[in-house]
mmCIF entry with sequence, helices, sheets and N, C-alpha, C, O atoms, coordinates in Angstrom:
data_MODEL
# 
_entry.id   MODEL 
# 
_entity.id                         1 
_entity.type                       polymer 
_entity.pdbx_number_of_molecules   1 
# 
_entity_poly.entity_id                      1 
_entity_poly.type                           'polypeptide(L)' 
_entity_poly.nstd_linkage                   no 
_entity_poly.nstd_monomer                   no 
_entity_poly.pdbx_seq_one_letter_code       MKVTGTKCYVQIEDDAGNIARFDGEVYFRKFCALADSIQWIRHNGEATEHDRY 
_entity_poly.pdbx_seq_one_letter_code_can   MKVTGTKCYVQIEDDAGNIARFDGEVYFRKFCALADSIQWIRHNGEATEHDRY 
_entity_poly.pdbx_strand_id                 A 
# 
loop_
_entity_poly_seq.entity_id 
_entity_poly_seq.num 
_entity_poly_seq.mon_id 
_entity_poly_seq.hetero 
1 1  MET n 
1 2  LYS n 
1 3  VAL n 
1 4  THR n 
1 5  GLY n 
1 6  THR n 
1 7  LYS n 
1 8  CYS n 
1 9  TYR n 
1 10 VAL n 
1 11 GLN n 
1 12 ILE n 
1 13 GLU n 
1 14 ASP n 
1 15 ASP n 
1 16 ALA n 
1 17 GLY n 
1 18 ASN n 
1 19 ILE n 
1 20 ALA n 
1 21 ARG n 
1 22 PHE n 
1 23 ASP n 
1 24 GLY n 
1 25 GLU n 
1 26 VAL n 
1 27 TYR n 
1 28 PHE n 
1 29 ARG n 
1 30 LYS n 
1 31 PHE n 
1 32 CYS n 
1 33 ALA n 
1 34 LEU n 
1 35 ALA n 
1 36 ASP n 
1 37 SER n 
1 38 ILE n 
1 39 GLN n 
1 40 TRP n 
1 41 ILE n 
1 42 ARG n 
1 43 HIS n 
1 44 ASN n 
1 45 GLY n 
1 46 GLU n 
1 47 ALA n 
1 48 THR n 
1 49 GLU n 
1 50 HIS n 
1 51 ASP n 
1 52 ARG n 
1 53 TYR n 
# 
_struct_asym.id          A 
_struct_asym.entity_id   1 
# 
loop_
_struct_conf.conf_type_id 
_struct_conf.id 
_struct_conf.pdbx_PDB_helix_id 
_struct_conf.beg_label_comp_id 
_struct_conf.beg_label_asym_id 
_struct_conf.beg_label_seq_id 
_struct_conf.pdbx_beg_PDB_ins_code 
_struct_conf.end_label_comp_id 
_struct_conf.end_label_asym_id 
_struct_conf.end_label_seq_id 
_struct_conf.pdbx_end_PDB_ins_code 
_struct_conf.beg_auth_comp_id 
_struct_conf.beg_auth_asym_id 
_struct_conf.beg_auth_seq_id 
_struct_conf.end_auth_comp_id 
_struct_conf.end_auth_asym_id 
_struct_conf.end_auth_seq_id 
_struct_conf.pdbx_PDB_helix_class 
_struct_conf.details 
_struct_conf.pdbx_PDB_helix_length 
HELX_P HELX_P1 AA1 ALA A 35 ? SER A 37 ? ALA A 35 SER A 37 5 ? 3 
HELX_P HELX_P2 AA2 GLU A 49 ? ARG A 52 ? GLU A 49 ARG A 52 5 ? 4 
# 
_struct_conf_type.id          HELX_P 
_struct_conf_type.criteria    ? 
_struct_conf_type.reference   ? 
# 
loop_
_struct_sheet.id 
_struct_sheet.type 
_struct_sheet.number_strands 
_struct_sheet.details 
AA1 ? 4 ? 
AA2 ? 4 ? 
# 
loop_
_struct_sheet_order.sheet_id 
_struct_sheet_order.range_id_1 
_struct_sheet_order.range_id_2 
_struct_sheet_order.offset 
_struct_sheet_order.sense 
AA1 1 2 ? anti-parallel 
AA1 2 3 ? anti-parallel 
AA1 3 4 ? anti-parallel 
AA2 1 2 ? anti-parallel 
AA2 2 3 ? anti-parallel 
AA2 3 4 ? anti-parallel 
# 
loop_
_struct_sheet_range.sheet_id 
_struct_sheet_range.id 
_struct_sheet_range.beg_label_comp_id 
_struct_sheet_range.beg_label_asym_id 
_struct_sheet_range.beg_label_seq_id 
_struct_sheet_range.pdbx_beg_PDB_ins_code 
_struct_sheet_range.end_label_comp_id 
_struct_sheet_range.end_label_asym_id 
_struct_sheet_range.end_label_seq_id 
_struct_sheet_range.pdbx_end_PDB_ins_code 
_struct_sheet_range.beg_auth_comp_id 
_struct_sheet_range.beg_auth_asym_id 
_struct_sheet_range.beg_auth_seq_id 
_struct_sheet_range.end_auth_comp_id 
_struct_sheet_range.end_auth_asym_id 
_struct_sheet_range.end_auth_seq_id 
AA1 1 LYS A 2  ? GLY A 5  ? LYS A 2  GLY A 5  
AA1 2 TYR A 9  ? GLU A 13 ? TYR A 9  GLU A 13 
AA1 3 ILE A 19 ? TYR A 27 ? ILE A 19 TYR A 27 
AA1 4 LYS A 30 ? ALA A 33 ? LYS A 30 ALA A 33 
AA2 1 LYS A 2  ? GLY A 5  ? LYS A 2  GLY A 5  
AA2 2 TYR A 9  ? GLU A 13 ? TYR A 9  GLU A 13 
AA2 3 ILE A 19 ? TYR A 27 ? ILE A 19 TYR A 27 
AA2 4 GLN A 39 ? ARG A 42 ? GLN A 39 ARG A 42 
# 
loop_
_atom_site.group_PDB 
_atom_site.id 
_atom_site.type_symbol 
_atom_site.label_atom_id 
_atom_site.label_alt_id 
_atom_site.label_comp_id 
_atom_site.label_asym_id 
_atom_site.label_entity_id 
_atom_site.label_seq_id 
_atom_site.pdbx_PDB_ins_code 
_atom_site.Cartn_x 
_atom_site.Cartn_y 
_atom_site.Cartn_z 
_atom_site.occupancy 
_atom_site.B_iso_or_equiv 
_atom_site.pdbx_formal_charge 
_atom_site.auth_seq_id 
_atom_site.auth_comp_id 
_atom_site.auth_asym_id 
_atom_site.auth_atom_id 
_atom_site.pdbx_PDB_model_num 
ATOM 1   N N  . MET A 1 1  ? -8.214  -6.821 1.370  1.00 0.00 ? 1  MET A N  1 
ATOM 2   C CA . MET A 1 1  ? -8.201  -5.392 1.324  1.00 0.00 ? 1  MET A CA 1 
ATOM 3   C C  . MET A 1 1  ? -7.989  -4.957 -0.126 1.00 0.00 ? 1  MET A C  1 
ATOM 4   O O  . MET A 1 1  ? -7.176  -5.527 -0.853 1.00 0.00 ? 1  MET A O  1 
ATOM 5   N N  . LYS A 1 2  ? -8.737  -3.941 -0.521 1.00 0.00 ? 2  LYS A N  1 
ATOM 6   C CA . LYS A 1 2  ? -8.648  -3.409 -1.884 1.00 0.00 ? 2  LYS A CA 1 
ATOM 7   C C  . LYS A 1 2  ? -8.345  -1.913 -1.789 1.00 0.00 ? 2  LYS A C  1 
ATOM 8   O O  . LYS A 1 2  ? -9.043  -1.176 -1.094 1.00 0.00 ? 2  LYS A O  1 
ATOM 9   N N  . VAL A 1 3  ? -7.304  -1.473 -2.490 1.00 0.00 ? 3  VAL A N  1 
ATOM 10  C CA . VAL A 1 3  ? -6.905  -0.069 -2.486 1.00 0.00 ? 3  VAL A CA 1 
ATOM 11  C C  . VAL A 1 3  ? -7.026  0.471  -3.907 1.00 0.00 ? 3  VAL A C  1 
ATOM 12  O O  . VAL A 1 3  ? -6.432  -0.074 -4.838 1.00 0.00 ? 3  VAL A O  1 
ATOM 13  N N  . THR A 1 4  ? -7.798  1.543  -4.069 1.00 0.00 ? 4  THR A N  1 
ATOM 14  C CA . THR A 1 4  ? -7.961  2.200  -5.359 1.00 0.00 ? 4  THR A CA 1 
ATOM 15  C C  . THR A 1 4  ? -7.828  3.700  -5.141 1.00 0.00 ? 4  THR A C  1 
ATOM 16  O O  . THR A 1 4  ? -7.746  4.158  -4.001 1.00 0.00 ? 4  THR A O  1 
ATOM 17  N N  . GLY A 1 5  ? -7.807  4.458  -6.213 1.00 0.00 ? 5  GLY A N  1 
ATOM 18  C CA . GLY A 1 5  ? -7.761  5.904  -6.042 1.00 0.00 ? 5  GLY A CA 1 
ATOM 19  C C  . GLY A 1 5  ? -7.361  6.642  -7.296 1.00 0.00 ? 5  GLY A C  1 
ATOM 20  O O  . GLY A 1 5  ? -7.245  6.069  -8.379 1.00 0.00 ? 5  GLY A O  1 
ATOM 21  N N  . THR A 1 6  ? -7.154  7.935  -7.116 1.00 0.00 ? 6  THR A N  1 
ATOM 22  C CA . THR A 1 6  ? -6.725  8.830  -8.172 1.00 0.00 ? 6  THR A CA 1 
ATOM 23  C C  . THR A 1 6  ? -5.546  9.630  -7.648 1.00 0.00 ? 6  THR A C  1 
ATOM 24  O O  . THR A 1 6  ? -5.015  9.321  -6.581 1.00 0.00 ? 6  THR A O  1 
ATOM 25  N N  . LYS A 1 7  ? -5.129  10.653 -8.381 1.00 0.00 ? 7  LYS A N  1 
ATOM 26  C CA . LYS A 1 7  ? -4.028  11.480 -7.888 1.00 0.00 ? 7  LYS A CA 1 
ATOM 27  C C  . LYS A 1 7  ? -4.486  12.401 -6.757 1.00 0.00 ? 7  LYS A C  1 
ATOM 28  O O  . LYS A 1 7  ? -3.653  13.065 -6.140 1.00 0.00 ? 7  LYS A O  1 
ATOM 29  N N  . CYS A 1 8  ? -5.786  12.458 -6.470 1.00 0.00 ? 8  CYS A N  1 
ATOM 30  C CA . CYS A 1 8  ? -6.324  13.346 -5.427 1.00 0.00 ? 8  CYS A CA 1 
ATOM 31  C C  . CYS A 1 8  ? -6.843  12.619 -4.187 1.00 0.00 ? 8  CYS A C  1 
ATOM 32  O O  . CYS A 1 8  ? -7.027  13.249 -3.146 1.00 0.00 ? 8  CYS A O  1 
ATOM 33  N N  . TYR A 1 9  ? -7.081  11.325 -4.273 1.00 0.00 ? 9  TYR A N  1 
ATOM 34  C CA . TYR A 1 9  ? -7.560  10.574 -3.106 1.00 0.00 ? 9  TYR A CA 1 
ATOM 35  C C  . TYR A 1 9  ? -7.195  9.105  -3.237 1.00 0.00 ? 9  TYR A C  1 
ATOM 36  O O  . TYR A 1 9  ? -6.898  8.612  -4.326 1.00 0.00 ? 9  TYR A O  1 
ATOM 37  N N  . VAL A 1 10 ? -7.224  8.416  -2.097 1.00 0.00 ? 10 VAL A N  1 
ATOM 38  C CA . VAL A 1 10 ? -7.056  6.963  -2.078 1.00 0.00 ? 10 VAL A CA 1 
ATOM 39  C C  . VAL A 1 10 ? -8.269  6.393  -1.338 1.00 0.00 ? 10 VAL A C  1 
ATOM 40  O O  . VAL A 1 10 ? -8.716  6.951  -0.336 1.00 0.00 ? 10 VAL A O  1 
ATOM 41  N N  . GLN A 1 11 ? -8.787  5.289  -1.841 1.00 0.00 ? 11 GLN A N  1 
ATOM 42  C CA . GLN A 1 11 ? -9.971  4.649  -1.263 1.00 0.00 ? 11 GLN A CA 1 
ATOM 43  C C  . GLN A 1 11 ? -9.589  3.235  -0.851 1.00 0.00 ? 11 GLN A C  1 
ATOM 44  O O  . GLN A 1 11 ? -9.009  2.483  -1.635 1.00 0.00 ? 11 GLN A O  1 
ATOM 45  N N  . ILE A 1 12 ? -9.923  2.877  0.395  1.00 0.00 ? 12 ILE A N  1 
ATOM 46  C CA . ILE A 1 12 ? -9.545  1.578  0.945  1.00 0.00 ? 12 ILE A CA 1 
ATOM 47  C C  . ILE A 1 12 ? -10.798 0.822  1.362  1.00 0.00 ? 12 ILE A C  1 
ATOM 48  O O  . ILE A 1 12 ? -11.624 1.332  2.119  1.00 0.00 ? 12 ILE A O  1 
ATOM 49  N N  . GLU A 1 13 ? -10.927 -0.405 0.856  1.00 0.00 ? 13 GLU A N  1 
ATOM 50  C CA . GLU A 1 13 ? -12.039 -1.279 1.235  1.00 0.00 ? 13 GLU A CA 1 
ATOM 51  C C  . GLU A 1 13 ? -11.463 -2.477 1.975  1.00 0.00 ? 13 GLU A C  1 
ATOM 52  O O  . GLU A 1 13 ? -10.583 -3.166 1.459  1.00 0.00 ? 13 GLU A O  1 
ATOM 53  N N  . ASP A 1 14 ? -11.965 -2.728 3.202  1.00 0.00 ? 14 ASP A N  1 
ATOM 54  C CA . ASP A 1 14 ? -11.461 -3.865 3.973  1.00 0.00 ? 14 ASP A CA 1 
ATOM 55  C C  . ASP A 1 14 ? -12.304 -5.105 3.706  1.00 0.00 ? 14 ASP A C  1 
ATOM 56  O O  . ASP A 1 14 ? -13.273 -5.051 2.949  1.00 0.00 ? 14 ASP A O  1 
ATOM 57  N N  . ASP A 1 15 ? -11.934 -6.221 4.328  1.00 0.00 ? 15 ASP A N  1 
ATOM 58  C CA . ASP A 1 15 ? -12.612 -7.496 4.102  1.00 0.00 ? 15 ASP A CA 1 
ATOM 59  C C  . ASP A 1 15 ? -14.053 -7.497 4.600  1.00 0.00 ? 15 ASP A C  1 
ATOM 60  O O  . ASP A 1 15 ? -14.854 -8.321 4.159  1.00 0.00 ? 15 ASP A O  1 
ATOM 61  N N  . ALA A 1 16 ? -14.399 -6.579 5.519  1.00 0.00 ? 16 ALA A N  1 
ATOM 62  C CA . ALA A 1 16 ? -15.758 -6.496 6.047  1.00 0.00 ? 16 ALA A CA 1 
ATOM 63  C C  . ALA A 1 16 ? -16.666 -5.626 5.178  1.00 0.00 ? 16 ALA A C  1 
ATOM 64  O O  . ALA A 1 16 ? -17.858 -5.507 5.463  1.00 0.00 ? 16 ALA A O  1 
ATOM 65  N N  . GLY A 1 17 ? -16.119 -5.017 4.121  1.00 0.00 ? 17 GLY A N  1 
ATOM 66  C CA . GLY A 1 17 ? -16.918 -4.188 3.229  1.00 0.00 ? 17 GLY A CA 1 
ATOM 67  C C  . GLY A 1 17 ? -16.922 -2.714 3.585  1.00 0.00 ? 17 GLY A C  1 
ATOM 68  O O  . GLY A 1 17 ? -17.609 -1.932 2.927  1.00 0.00 ? 17 GLY A O  1 
ATOM 69  N N  . ASN A 1 18 ? -16.170 -2.303 4.613  1.00 0.00 ? 18 ASN A N  1 
ATOM 70  C CA . ASN A 1 18 ? -16.076 -0.889 4.982  1.00 0.00 ? 18 ASN A CA 1 
ATOM 71  C C  . ASN A 1 18 ? -15.180 -0.181 3.971  1.00 0.00 ? 18 ASN A C  1 
ATOM 72  O O  . ASN A 1 18 ? -14.142 -0.709 3.574  1.00 0.00 ? 18 ASN A O  1 
ATOM 73  N N  . ILE A 1 19 ? -15.589 1.017  3.558  1.00 0.00 ? 19 ILE A N  1 
ATOM 74  C CA . ILE A 1 19 ? -14.820 1.785  2.587  1.00 0.00 ? 19 ILE A CA 1 
ATOM 75  C C  . ILE A 1 19 ? -14.533 3.165  3.169  1.00 0.00 ? 19 ILE A C  1 
ATOM 76  O O  . ILE A 1 19 ? -15.445 3.887  3.572  1.00 0.00 ? 19 ILE A O  1 
ATOM 77  N N  . ALA A 1 20 ? -13.243 3.520  3.205  1.00 0.00 ? 20 ALA A N  1 
ATOM 78  C CA . ALA A 1 20 ? -12.813 4.840  3.670  1.00 0.00 ? 20 ALA A CA 1 
ATOM 79  C C  . ALA A 1 20 ? -12.069 5.538  2.547  1.00 0.00 ? 20 ALA A C  1 
ATOM 80  O O  . ALA A 1 20 ? -11.379 4.896  1.755  1.00 0.00 ? 20 ALA A O  1 
ATOM 81  N N  . ARG A 1 21 ? -12.213 6.857  2.482  1.00 0.00 ? 21 ARG A N  1 
ATOM 82  C CA . ARG A 1 21 ? -11.521 7.656  1.467  1.00 0.00 ? 21 ARG A CA 1 
ATOM 83  C C  . ARG A 1 21 ? -10.690 8.730  2.168  1.00 0.00 ? 21 ARG A C  1 
ATOM 84  O O  . ARG A 1 21 ? -11.161 9.410  3.079  1.00 0.00 ? 21 ARG A O  1 
ATOM 85  N N  . PHE A 1 22 ? -9.438  8.864  1.716  1.00 0.00 ? 22 PHE A N  1 
ATOM 86  C CA . PHE A 1 22 ? -8.517  9.858  2.252  1.00 0.00 ? 22 PHE A CA 1 
ATOM 87  C C  . PHE A 1 22 ? -8.095  10.797 1.135  1.00 0.00 ? 22 PHE A C  1 
ATOM 88  O O  . PHE A 1 22 ? -7.702  10.346 0.059  1.00 0.00 ? 22 PHE A O  1 
ATOM 89  N N  . ASP A 1 23 ? -8.173  12.106 1.382  1.00 0.00 ? 23 ASP A N  1 
ATOM 90  C CA . ASP A 1 23 ? -7.670  13.091 0.426  1.00 0.00 ? 23 ASP A CA 1 
ATOM 91  C C  . ASP A 1 23 ? -6.157  13.162 0.547  1.00 0.00 ? 23 ASP A C  1 
ATOM 92  O O  . ASP A 1 23 ? -5.598  12.783 1.576  1.00 0.00 ? 23 ASP A O  1 
ATOM 93  N N  . GLY A 1 24 ? -5.500  13.638 -0.480 1.00 0.00 ? 24 GLY A N  1 
ATOM 94  C CA . GLY A 1 24 ? -4.051  13.775 -0.468 1.00 0.00 ? 24 GLY A CA 1 
ATOM 95  C C  . GLY A 1 24 ? -3.538  14.125 -1.847 1.00 0.00 ? 24 GLY A C  1 
ATOM 96  O O  . GLY A 1 24 ? -4.298  14.555 -2.714 1.00 0.00 ? 24 GLY A O  1 
ATOM 97  N N  . GLU A 1 25 ? -2.231  13.937 -2.046 1.00 0.00 ? 25 GLU A N  1 
ATOM 98  C CA . GLU A 1 25 ? -1.606  14.247 -3.330 1.00 0.00 ? 25 GLU A CA 1 
ATOM 99  C C  . GLU A 1 25 ? -0.511  13.243 -3.638 1.00 0.00 ? 25 GLU A C  1 
ATOM 100 O O  . GLU A 1 25 ? 0.068   12.629 -2.742 1.00 0.00 ? 25 GLU A O  1 
ATOM 101 N N  . VAL A 1 26 ? -0.244  13.093 -4.927 1.00 0.00 ? 26 VAL A N  1 
ATOM 102 C CA . VAL A 1 26 ? 0.829   12.227 -5.384 1.00 0.00 ? 26 VAL A CA 1 
ATOM 103 C C  . VAL A 1 26 ? 2.122   13.048 -5.427 1.00 0.00 ? 26 VAL A C  1 
ATOM 104 O O  . VAL A 1 26 ? 2.161   14.139 -5.996 1.00 0.00 ? 26 VAL A O  1 
ATOM 105 N N  . TYR A 1 27 ? 3.185   12.499 -4.811 1.00 0.00 ? 27 TYR A N  1 
ATOM 106 C CA . TYR A 1 27 ? 4.508   13.125 -4.832 1.00 0.00 ? 27 TYR A CA 1 
ATOM 107 C C  . TYR A 1 27 ? 5.525   12.085 -5.255 1.00 0.00 ? 27 TYR A C  1 
ATOM 108 O O  . TYR A 1 27 ? 5.714   11.094 -4.549 1.00 0.00 ? 27 TYR A O  1 
ATOM 109 N N  . PHE A 1 28 ? 6.181   12.280 -6.381 1.00 0.00 ? 28 PHE A N  1 
ATOM 110 C CA . PHE A 1 28 ? 7.266   11.402 -6.813 1.00 0.00 ? 28 PHE A CA 1 
ATOM 111 C C  . PHE A 1 28 ? 6.900   9.925  -6.726 1.00 0.00 ? 28 PHE A C  1 
ATOM 112 O O  . PHE A 1 28 ? 7.616   9.134  -6.113 1.00 0.00 ? 28 PHE A O  1 
ATOM 113 N N  . ARG A 1 29 ? 5.779   9.564  -7.343 1.00 0.00 ? 29 ARG A N  1 
ATOM 114 C CA . ARG A 1 29 ? 5.277   8.183  -7.391 1.00 0.00 ? 29 ARG A CA 1 
ATOM 115 C C  . ARG A 1 29 ? 4.857   7.640  -6.039 1.00 0.00 ? 29 ARG A C  1 
ATOM 116 O O  . ARG A 1 29 ? 4.755   6.423  -5.881 1.00 0.00 ? 29 ARG A O  1 
ATOM 117 N N  . LYS A 1 30 ? 4.609   8.495  -5.060 1.00 0.00 ? 30 LYS A N  1 
ATOM 118 C CA . LYS A 1 30 ? 4.088   8.093  -3.751 1.00 0.00 ? 30 LYS A CA 1 
ATOM 119 C C  . LYS A 1 30 ? 2.857   8.938  -3.466 1.00 0.00 ? 30 LYS A C  1 
ATOM 120 O O  . LYS A 1 30 ? 2.730   10.052 -3.973 1.00 0.00 ? 30 LYS A O  1 
ATOM 121 N N  . PHE A 1 31 ? 1.950   8.404  -2.654 1.00 0.00 ? 31 PHE A N  1 
ATOM 122 C CA . PHE A 1 31 ? 0.743   9.143  -2.290 1.00 0.00 ? 31 PHE A CA 1 
ATOM 123 C C  . PHE A 1 31 ? 0.844   9.554  -0.835 1.00 0.00 ? 31 PHE A C  1 
ATOM 124 O O  . PHE A 1 31 ? 1.070   8.712  0.033  1.00 0.00 ? 31 PHE A O  1 
ATOM 125 N N  . CYS A 1 32 ? 0.682   10.833 -0.561 1.00 0.00 ? 32 CYS A N  1 
ATOM 126 C CA . CYS A 1 32 ? 0.687   11.359 0.805  1.00 0.00 ? 32 CYS A CA 1 
ATOM 127 C C  . CYS A 1 32 ? -0.754  11.685 1.184  1.00 0.00 ? 32 CYS A C  1 
ATOM 128 O O  . CYS A 1 32 ? -1.341  12.634 0.663  1.00 0.00 ? 32 CYS A O  1 
ATOM 129 N N  . ALA A 1 33 ? -1.322  10.893 2.096  1.00 0.00 ? 33 ALA A N  1 
ATOM 130 C CA . ALA A 1 33 ? -2.714  11.074 2.515  1.00 0.00 ? 33 ALA A CA 1 
ATOM 131 C C  . ALA A 1 33 ? -2.778  11.955 3.756  1.00 0.00 ? 33 ALA A C  1 
ATOM 132 O O  . ALA A 1 33 ? -1.878  11.935 4.597  1.00 0.00 ? 33 ALA A O  1 
ATOM 133 N N  . LEU A 1 34 ? -3.843  12.720 3.856  1.00 0.00 ? 34 LEU A N  1 
ATOM 134 C CA . LEU A 1 34 ? -4.108  13.535 5.031  1.00 0.00 ? 34 LEU A CA 1 
ATOM 135 C C  . LEU A 1 34 ? -5.024  12.739 5.957  1.00 0.00 ? 34 LEU A C  1 
ATOM 136 O O  . LEU A 1 34 ? -6.182  12.496 5.616  1.00 0.00 ? 34 LEU A O  1 
ATOM 137 N N  . ALA A 1 35 ? -4.523  12.331 7.118  1.00 0.00 ? 35 ALA A N  1 
ATOM 138 C CA . ALA A 1 35 ? -5.280  11.465 8.027  1.00 0.00 ? 35 ALA A CA 1 
ATOM 139 C C  . ALA A 1 35 ? -6.586  12.116 8.487  1.00 0.00 ? 35 ALA A C  1 
ATOM 140 O O  . ALA A 1 35 ? -7.580  11.419 8.695  1.00 0.00 ? 35 ALA A O  1 
ATOM 141 N N  . ASP A 1 36 ? -6.597  13.432 8.648  1.00 0.00 ? 36 ASP A N  1 
ATOM 142 C CA . ASP A 1 36 ? -7.803  14.121 9.111  1.00 0.00 ? 36 ASP A CA 1 
ATOM 143 C C  . ASP A 1 36 ? -8.889  14.218 8.038  1.00 0.00 ? 36 ASP A C  1 
ATOM 144 O O  . ASP A 1 36 ? -10.006 14.648 8.323  1.00 0.00 ? 36 ASP A O  1 
ATOM 145 N N  . SER A 1 37 ? -8.568  13.823 6.821  1.00 0.00 ? 37 SER A N  1 
ATOM 146 C CA . SER A 1 37 ? -9.528  13.967 5.727  1.00 0.00 ? 37 SER A CA 1 
ATOM 147 C C  . SER A 1 37 ? -10.367 12.715 5.503  1.00 0.00 ? 37 SER A C  1 
ATOM 148 O O  . SER A 1 37 ? -11.016 12.601 4.463  1.00 0.00 ? 37 SER A O  1 
ATOM 149 N N  . ILE A 1 38 ? -10.376 11.775 6.443  1.00 0.00 ? 38 ILE A N  1 
ATOM 150 C CA . ILE A 1 38 ? -11.106 10.514 6.243  1.00 0.00 ? 38 ILE A CA 1 
ATOM 151 C C  . ILE A 1 38 ? -12.595 10.777 6.043  1.00 0.00 ? 38 ILE A C  1 
ATOM 152 O O  . ILE A 1 38 ? -13.211 11.569 6.757  1.00 0.00 ? 38 ILE A O  1 
ATOM 153 N N  . GLN A 1 39 ? -13.146 10.094 5.058  1.00 0.00 ? 39 GLN A N  1 
ATOM 154 C CA . GLN A 1 39 ? -14.587 10.099 4.803  1.00 0.00 ? 39 GLN A CA 1 
ATOM 155 C C  . GLN A 1 39 ? -15.018 8.639  4.715  1.00 0.00 ? 39 GLN A C  1 
ATOM 156 O O  . GLN A 1 39 ? -14.435 7.864  3.957  1.00 0.00 ? 39 GLN A O  1 
ATOM 157 N N  . TRP A 1 40 ? -16.026 8.264  5.478  1.00 0.00 ? 40 TRP A N  1 
ATOM 158 C CA . TRP A 1 40 ? -16.548 6.902  5.364  1.00 0.00 ? 40 TRP A CA 1 
ATOM 159 C C  . TRP A 1 40 ? -17.526 6.878  4.210  1.00 0.00 ? 40 TRP A C  1 
ATOM 160 O O  . TRP A 1 40 ? -18.557 7.550  4.249  1.00 0.00 ? 40 TRP A O  1 
ATOM 161 N N  . ILE A 1 41 ? -17.208 6.110  3.187  1.00 0.00 ? 41 ILE A N  1 
ATOM 162 C CA . ILE A 1 41 ? -18.103 5.925  2.054  1.00 0.00 ? 41 ILE A CA 1 
ATOM 163 C C  . ILE A 1 41 ? -19.155 4.879  2.428  1.00 0.00 ? 41 ILE A C  1 
ATOM 164 O O  . ILE A 1 41 ? -20.335 5.016  2.107  1.00 0.00 ? 41 ILE A O  1 
ATOM 165 N N  . ARG A 1 42 ? -18.694 3.834  3.114  1.00 0.00 ? 42 ARG A N  1 
ATOM 166 C CA . ARG A 1 42 ? -19.606 2.802  3.631  1.00 0.00 ? 42 ARG A CA 1 
ATOM 167 C C  . ARG A 1 42 ? -18.958 2.222  4.878  1.00 0.00 ? 42 ARG A C  1 
ATOM 168 O O  . ARG A 1 42 ? -17.774 1.883  4.863  1.00 0.00 ? 42 ARG A O  1 
ATOM 169 N N  . HIS A 1 43 ? -19.732 2.104  5.973  1.00 0.00 ? 43 HIS A N  1 
ATOM 170 C CA . HIS A 1 43 ? -19.216 1.527  7.207  1.00 0.00 ? 43 HIS A CA 1 
ATOM 171 C C  . HIS A 1 43 ? -20.315 0.695  7.844  1.00 0.00 ? 43 HIS A C  1 
ATOM 172 O O  . HIS A 1 43 ? -21.431 1.171  8.052  1.00 0.00 ? 43 HIS A O  1 
ATOM 173 N N  . ASN A 1 44 ? -19.987 -0.549 8.151  1.00 0.00 ? 44 ASN A N  1 
ATOM 174 C CA . ASN A 1 44 ? -20.942 -1.431 8.820  1.00 0.00 ? 44 ASN A CA 1 
ATOM 175 C C  . ASN A 1 44 ? -20.911 -1.159 10.313 1.00 0.00 ? 44 ASN A C  1 
ATOM 176 O O  . ASN A 1 44 ? -19.858 -1.275 10.939 1.00 0.00 ? 44 ASN A O  1 
ATOM 177 N N  . GLY A 1 45 ? -22.043 -0.802 10.890 1.00 0.00 ? 45 GLY A N  1 
ATOM 178 C CA . GLY A 1 45 ? -22.106 -0.495 12.312 1.00 0.00 ? 45 GLY A CA 1 
ATOM 179 C C  . GLY A 1 45 ? -21.666 0.932  12.583 1.00 0.00 ? 45 GLY A C  1 
ATOM 180 O O  . GLY A 1 45 ? -21.518 1.741  11.668 1.00 0.00 ? 45 GLY A O  1 
ATOM 181 N N  . GLU A 1 46 ? -21.460 1.226  13.872 1.00 0.00 ? 46 GLU A N  1 
ATOM 182 C CA . GLU A 1 46 ? -21.067 2.570  14.289 1.00 0.00 ? 46 GLU A CA 1 
ATOM 183 C C  . GLU A 1 46 ? -19.567 2.759  14.110 1.00 0.00 ? 46 GLU A C  1 
ATOM 184 O O  . GLU A 1 46 ? -18.778 1.929  14.561 1.00 0.00 ? 46 GLU A O  1 
ATOM 185 N N  . ALA A 1 47 ? -19.178 3.826  13.466 1.00 0.00 ? 47 ALA A N  1 
ATOM 186 C CA . ALA A 1 47 ? -17.756 4.142  13.282 1.00 0.00 ? 47 ALA A CA 1 
ATOM 187 C C  . ALA A 1 47 ? -17.242 4.841  14.531 1.00 0.00 ? 47 ALA A C  1 
ATOM 188 O O  . ALA A 1 47 ? -17.833 5.820  14.986 1.00 0.00 ? 47 ALA A O  1 
ATOM 189 N N  . THR A 1 48 ? -16.148 4.343  15.083 1.00 0.00 ? 48 THR A N  1 
ATOM 190 C CA . THR A 1 48 ? -15.562 4.929  16.284 1.00 0.00 ? 48 THR A CA 1 
ATOM 191 C C  . THR A 1 48 ? -14.223 5.580  15.946 1.00 0.00 ? 48 THR A C  1 
ATOM 192 O O  . THR A 1 48 ? -13.710 5.418  14.839 1.00 0.00 ? 48 THR A O  1 
ATOM 193 N N  . GLU A 1 49 ? -13.667 6.308  16.895 1.00 0.00 ? 49 GLU A N  1 
ATOM 194 C CA . GLU A 1 49 ? -12.359 6.925  16.711 1.00 0.00 ? 49 GLU A CA 1 
ATOM 195 C C  . GLU A 1 49 ? -11.298 5.849  16.479 1.00 0.00 ? 49 GLU A C  1 
ATOM 196 O O  . GLU A 1 49 ? -10.339 6.080  15.742 1.00 0.00 ? 49 GLU A O  1 
ATOM 197 N N  . HIS A 1 50 ? -11.456 4.700  17.087 1.00 0.00 ? 50 HIS A N  1 
ATOM 198 C CA . HIS A 1 50 ? -10.504 3.583  16.903 1.00 0.00 ? 50 HIS A CA 1 
ATOM 199 C C  . HIS A 1 50 ? -10.442 3.124  15.452 1.00 0.00 ? 50 HIS A C  1 
ATOM 200 O O  . HIS A 1 50 ? -9.396  2.657  15.002 1.00 0.00 ? 50 HIS A O  1 
ATOM 201 N N  . ASP A 1 51 ? -11.532 3.245  14.716 1.00 0.00 ? 51 ASP A N  1 
ATOM 202 C CA . ASP A 1 51 ? -11.579 2.827  13.309 1.00 0.00 ? 51 ASP A CA 1 
ATOM 203 C C  . ASP A 1 51 ? -10.694 3.677  12.408 1.00 0.00 ? 51 ASP A C  1 
ATOM 204 O O  . ASP A 1 51 ? -10.393 3.277  11.283 1.00 0.00 ? 51 ASP A O  1 
ATOM 205 N N  . ARG A 1 52 ? -10.275 4.842  12.887 1.00 0.00 ? 52 ARG A N  1 
ATOM 206 C CA . ARG A 1 52 ? -9.427  5.719  12.079 1.00 0.00 ? 52 ARG A CA 1 
ATOM 207 C C  . ARG A 1 52 ? -7.987  5.259  12.040 1.00 0.00 ? 52 ARG A C  1 
ATOM 208 O O  . ARG A 1 52 ? -7.223  5.716  11.190 1.00 0.00 ? 52 ARG A O  1 
ATOM 209 N N  . TYR A 1 53 ? -7.592  4.367  12.935 1.00 0.00 ? 53 TYR A N  1 
ATOM 210 C CA . TYR A 1 53 ? -6.176  3.974  13.041 1.00 0.00 ? 53 TYR A CA 1 
ATOM 211 C C  . TYR A 1 53 ? -5.954  2.555  12.580 1.00 0.00 ? 53 TYR A C  1 
ATOM 212 O O  . TYR A 1 53 ? -4.823  2.069  12.604 1.00 0.00 ? 53 TYR A O  1 
# 
């Protein structure tokens, strides 16, 4: 798993090559992501609701 991002979003790439991006903000050296803001940058196969968790 690879986690990258900026002060406005975090991007997560899993071992299968799927990439999801979450919007959020940095607070006191921590990142608070908004779960409803998920954007699939790349997803292999059909993305289901289960993939969000």
